[in-house]
C-alpha positions as CSV (number, residue, x, y, z in Angstrom):
1,A,-38.2,-20.1,-115.9
2,Q,-39.1,-23.6,-115.0
3,R,-41.8,-22.4,-112.6
4,E,-43.4,-20.1,-115.2
5,A,-43.3,-22.9,-117.8
6,N,-45.0,-25.3,-115.3
7,K,-47.7,-22.7,-114.5
8,R,-48.5,-22.2,-118.2
9,K,-48.7,-26.0,-118.6
10,A,-51.1,-26.2,-115.6
11,Q,-53.3,-23.4,-117.2
12,S,-53.4,-25.2,-120.5
13,M,-54.7,-28.3,-118.7
14,G,-57.2,-26.3,-116.7
15,A,-55.5,-27.4,-113.5
16,L,-55.2,-25.2,-110.3
17,V,-51.7,-25.1,-108.7
18,V,-52.2,-25.7,-105.0
19,K,-48.6,-26.0,-103.9
20,E,-45.1,-25.7,-105.2
21,F,-41.9,-27.6,-104.2
22,A,-38.5,-26.3,-105.3
23,D,-35.2,-27.9,-104.4
24,R,-33.0,-24.9,-105.2
25,G,-29.4,-25.8,-105.8
26,E,-30.0,-29.5,-105.1
27,S,-28.9,-32.2,-107.6
28,A,-31.6,-34.7,-108.9
29,R,-29.0,-37.5,-108.6
30,S,-30.5,-38.5,-105.2
31,A,-34.1,-38.8,-104.1
32,N,-33.1,-37.7,-100.6
33,R,-33.9,-34.1,-101.3
34,P,-35.9,-32.1,-98.7
35,E,-38.5,-30.6,-100.9
36,L,-39.0,-33.8,-102.9
37,Q,-39.6,-35.8,-99.7
38,K,-42.0,-33.0,-98.5
39,M,-43.9,-33.3,-101.7
40,L,-44.2,-37.1,-101.5
41,A,-45.5,-36.8,-97.9
42,Y,-47.9,-34.0,-98.9
43,L,-49.4,-36.2,-101.7
44,K,-49.9,-39.1,-99.3
45,E,-51.6,-36.8,-96.7
46,D,-53.8,-34.8,-99.0
47,G,-55.2,-37.5,-101.2
48,G,-56.9,-35.1,-103.6
49,I,-54.0,-34.1,-105.9
50,D,-54.5,-35.0,-109.6
51,Y,-51.2,-34.0,-111.2
52,V,-47.5,-33.4,-110.4
53,I,-46.0,-31.1,-113.0
54,V,-42.2,-31.0,-113.6
55,H,-40.3,-29.1,-116.2
56,K,-38.4,-32.2,-117.3
57,L,-38.1,-35.7,-116.0
58,D,-34.4,-35.2,-115.1
59,R,-35.5,-32.5,-112.7
60,L,-37.3,-35.2,-110.7
61,A,-34.8,-38.1,-110.9
62,R,-31.6,-39.0,-112.6
63,N,-31.5,-42.7,-112.1
64,R,-34.0,-45.5,-112.9
65,A,-34.3,-46.8,-109.4
66,D,-35.4,-43.4,-108.0
67,D,-37.7,-42.9,-111.0
68,V,-39.4,-46.2,-110.3
69,E,-39.8,-45.5,-106.6
70,I,-41.1,-41.9,-107.1
71,N,-43.6,-43.0,-109.7
72,R,-44.8,-45.9,-107.5
73,A,-45.5,-43.3,-104.8
74,F,-47.5,-41.2,-107.4
75,E,-49.5,-44.3,-108.4
76,E,-50.4,-45.0,-104.8
77,A,-51.5,-41.4,-104.3
78,G,-53.5,-41.5,-107.5
79,V,-51.4,-38.8,-109.1
80,R,-50.4,-38.5,-112.7
81,L,-47.0,-37.2,-113.6
82,V,-46.8,-34.4,-116.3
83,S,-43.7,-33.1,-117.9
84,T,-43.8,-29.6,-119.4
85,S,-41.0,-30.4,-121.9
86,E,-41.7,-34.0,-122.8
87,N,-44.8,-35.8,-124.1
88,I,-45.5,-38.5,-121.5
89,D,-48.8,-40.0,-120.7
90,Q,-50.3,-43.3,-119.5
91,T,-50.5,-44.8,-123.0
92,P,-48.0,-47.6,-123.9
93,G,-46.2,-45.1,-126.1
94,G,-46.1,-42.5,-123.3
95,L,-44.8,-45.1,-120.8
96,L,-42.1,-46.1,-123.3
97,V,-41.0,-42.5,-123.8
98,H,-40.9,-42.1,-120.0
99,G,-38.7,-45.1,-119.6
100,I,-36.3,-44.0,-122.3
101,M,-36.1,-40.4,-121.0
102,A,-35.4,-41.7,-117.5
103,S,-32.6,-43.9,-118.8
104,I,-31.1,-41.0,-120.8
105,A,-31.2,-38.8,-117.7
106,E,-29.3,-41.5,-115.8
107,F,-26.7,-41.9,-118.6
108,Y,-26.3,-38.1,-118.8
109,S,-25.7,-37.8,-115.0
110,K,-23.2,-40.6,-114.8
111,N,-21.4,-39.6,-118.0
112,L,-21.1,-36.0,-116.8
113,S,-19.7,-37.2,-113.4
114,N,-17.1,-39.3,-115.2
115,E,-16.1,-36.3,-117.4
116,V,-15.8,-34.0,-114.5
117,K,-13.6,-36.5,-112.5
118,K,-11.5,-37.0,-115.6
119,G,-11.0,-33.3,-116.0
120,M,-10.2,-32.9,-112.3
121,A,-7.6,-35.7,-112.5
122,E,-6.0,-34.1,-115.6
123,K,-5.8,-30.7,-113.9
124,V,-4.1,-32.2,-110.8
125,R,-1.6,-34.2,-112.9
126,G,-0.7,-30.8,-114.5
127,G,-0.1,-29.3,-111.1
128,G,-3.4,-27.5,-110.8
129,C,-5.5,-26.9,-107.7
130,I,-9.0,-28.2,-107.4
131,G,-11.6,-26.1,-105.6
132,R,-10.8,-23.2,-103.3
133,A,-7.2,-22.5,-102.5
134,P,-6.1,-23.2,-98.9
135,L,-5.4,-20.3,-96.5
136,G,-2.4,-18.3,-97.6
137,Y,-3.3,-18.6,-101.3
138,R,-5.8,-17.0,-103.7
139,N,-7.7,-18.3,-106.7
140,V,-7.3,-16.0,-109.7
141,I,-8.4,-16.1,-113.3
142,T,-5.7,-15.3,-115.9
143,T,-5.3,-15.6,-119.7
144,K,-2.8,-18.0,-121.1
145,N,-2.4,-18.5,-124.9
146,G,-5.6,-16.7,-125.4
147,Q,-7.6,-19.0,-123.1
148,E,-8.9,-18.4,-119.7
149,A,-7.0,-20.2,-116.9
150,R,-7.7,-20.6,-113.2
151,I,-4.6,-20.6,-111.1
152,V,-3.5,-20.3,-107.5
153,V,-1.1,-17.5,-106.3
154,V,0.3,-16.6,-102.9
155,D,-2.0,-14.3,-100.8
156,E,0.3,-11.3,-100.2
157,V,-1.3,-10.7,-96.7
158,R,-2.0,-14.2,-95.4
159,G,0.8,-16.1,-97.1
160,P,3.7,-14.7,-95.0
161,L,1.8,-15.3,-91.8
162,V,1.2,-19.0,-92.8
163,T,5.0,-19.3,-93.5
164,W,5.7,-17.8,-90.1
165,A,3.3,-20.2,-88.5
166,F,5.2,-23.3,-89.9
167,K,8.6,-21.9,-88.8
168,A,7.2,-21.0,-85.3
169,Y,5.7,-24.4,-84.7
170,A,8.8,-26.2,-86.1
171,S,10.8,-24.5,-83.3
172,G,8.9,-26.7,-80.8
173,E,8.2,-23.6,-78.6
174,W,4.5,-23.2,-79.5
175,T,1.3,-25.2,-78.9
176,L,-1.5,-25.0,-81.5
177,R,-3.6,-22.9,-79.1
178,R,-1.0,-20.4,-78.4
179,L,0.0,-20.2,-82.0
180,A,-3.6,-19.6,-83.1
181,E,-3.9,-16.8,-80.6
182,E,-0.6,-15.2,-81.8
183,L,-1.7,-15.4,-85.4
184,T,-5.0,-13.7,-84.5
185,L,-3.0,-10.9,-82.9
186,R,-0.9,-10.6,-86.0
187,G,-4.1,-10.2,-88.1
188,L,-4.4,-13.6,-89.8
189,T,-8.1,-14.3,-90.7
190,T,-9.9,-16.6,-93.1
191,V,-10.8,-15.4,-96.6
192,P,-14.3,-13.9,-96.6
193,I,-16.9,-15.3,-99.0
194,A,-20.4,-14.3,-99.9
195,S,-22.0,-16.4,-97.2
196,L,-19.3,-16.0,-94.5
197,P,-17.3,-13.0,-93.3
198,E,-13.7,-13.3,-92.4
199,K,-12.9,-14.7,-88.9
200,P,-9.9,-15.5,-86.8
201,V,-8.1,-18.8,-87.4
202,T,-9.2,-21.6,-85.0
203,V,-7.1,-24.3,-83.6
204,Q,-8.8,-26.8,-85.8
205,L,-8.1,-24.8,-89.0
206,L,-4.5,-24.2,-87.9
207,S,-4.1,-28.0,-87.5
208,K,-5.4,-28.6,-91.0
209,V,-3.0,-26.0,-92.4
210,L,0.0,-27.5,-90.7
211,H,-0.9,-31.0,-91.9
212,N,-1.5,-29.9,-95.5
213,P,1.2,-30.8,-98.0
214,F,-0.1,-28.1,-100.4
215,Y,2.2,-25.6,-98.6
216,V,5.3,-27.6,-99.5
217,G,4.2,-27.7,-103.2
218,E,2.1,-30.9,-103.4
219,V,-1.4,-31.4,-104.5
220,V,-3.3,-34.5,-103.1
221,Y,-6.1,-36.1,-105.2
222,Q,-7.7,-39.4,-104.3
223,G,-4.8,-40.2,-102.0
224,V,-2.1,-39.6,-104.6
225,H,0.5,-36.8,-104.2
226,Y,1.3,-34.7,-107.3
227,A,3.8,-31.9,-107.8
228,G,1.9,-28.7,-107.9
229,S,2.6,-25.7,-110.1
230,H,2.0,-23.2,-107.3
231,E,4.7,-21.5,-105.2
232,P,5.5,-23.4,-101.9
233,L,5.1,-21.4,-98.7
234,V,7.4,-23.6,-96.6
235,D,10.6,-25.6,-97.3
236,R,10.6,-29.4,-97.1
237,A,12.8,-29.6,-94.0
238,T,10.5,-27.2,-92.0
239,Y,7.4,-29.1,-93.1
240,E,8.8,-32.5,-92.1
241,T,9.8,-31.1,-88.7
242,V,6.3,-29.8,-88.2
243,Q,4.8,-33.2,-89.1
244,T,7.1,-35.0,-86.6
245,L,6.1,-32.6,-83.8
246,L,2.4,-33.0,-84.7
247,A,2.8,-36.8,-84.6
248,T,4.4,-36.8,-81.2
249,R,1.8,-34.5,-79.5
250,V,-1.8,-35.0,-78.5
251,N,-3.9,-32.5,-80.5
252,G,-0.7,-30.6,-81.1
253,E,-0.7,-29.4,-77.5
254,R,1.5,-31.6,-75.3
255,T,4.2,-34.1,-75.8
256,V,3.4,-37.8,-75.6
257,K,5.7,-39.6,-73.1
258,H,7.1,-42.8,-74.4
259,A,8.7,-45.5,-72.3
260,H,12.4,-46.1,-73.1
C-alpha cells in the first residue's frame, strides 16, 4: 500500500521512479537498516536523483538525530525529500512542519516502547510468560471472562521428556552430551515454526533448559524472579540438585577437581 501510494505521488509530480528501497520488517527506530544505508550510498554514487519519496516521515526515521543526519545526506546529494502523507517542502513553513513531525515520530516511538515495557512487566508480575514458551510448554490462546488471554500450558509430548531430563541429570550419571543423545532417541525435538522445522535437541539447548528456572515455576524479567502461573515440570529439590551439578562441571561434562 505504501509503495502504490508513493508511485501515485511520483506520477503526480511527473517524476520517474528509478529505484526502490524497502526495509521489510525493520523498525525505523535506528538508521542502521540495510536498505536505508544502500539508498544513501546509491544517492551519493548516482548524483542525478531529484527526489526521495517516503510514505510518511516516521517510515524514514523515528528520532531527531537520525532525521537530521539523513536529511543532511540528502542535501549533500542534492535530493529533496517528499512525503506522500505530509505536506513538507523547502519553505520555512514546510521545514517547521518537518521538524514537528519528526519530533512527534520520536515521541510516538519512545512512548510506545515505554507502554510495551510496562505491559510486559505487568504481565510478568501476574505470573504470565513473555514471548515463546520454553521447550516442554506451549503457547495457547484462551478466553477468560469474555476476553482473549494468552497462556502457557504443558506440552503433552515434550513436557514429560523435559521432566525426565531433569531427573536423569540430577542422578549424576549423565553428561549433557549423552543426555542429549538419549533424548533424541526418545523423540524429543524442538517446536517447529514457520521458518524452522523441528530438529533434535542440541547440547547447548539442553544446557539452557536445565539452567532455566521457568521449569520450577518462576518467570525471570530484567533479572527479577517472579512466581509464574504455569505448571512446574520439576520440583525444587531436583532443580537445585541439577544447578549444583552444572556448577561443579565444565560445560556439564566432567567434574571439576578441587583441592582439599
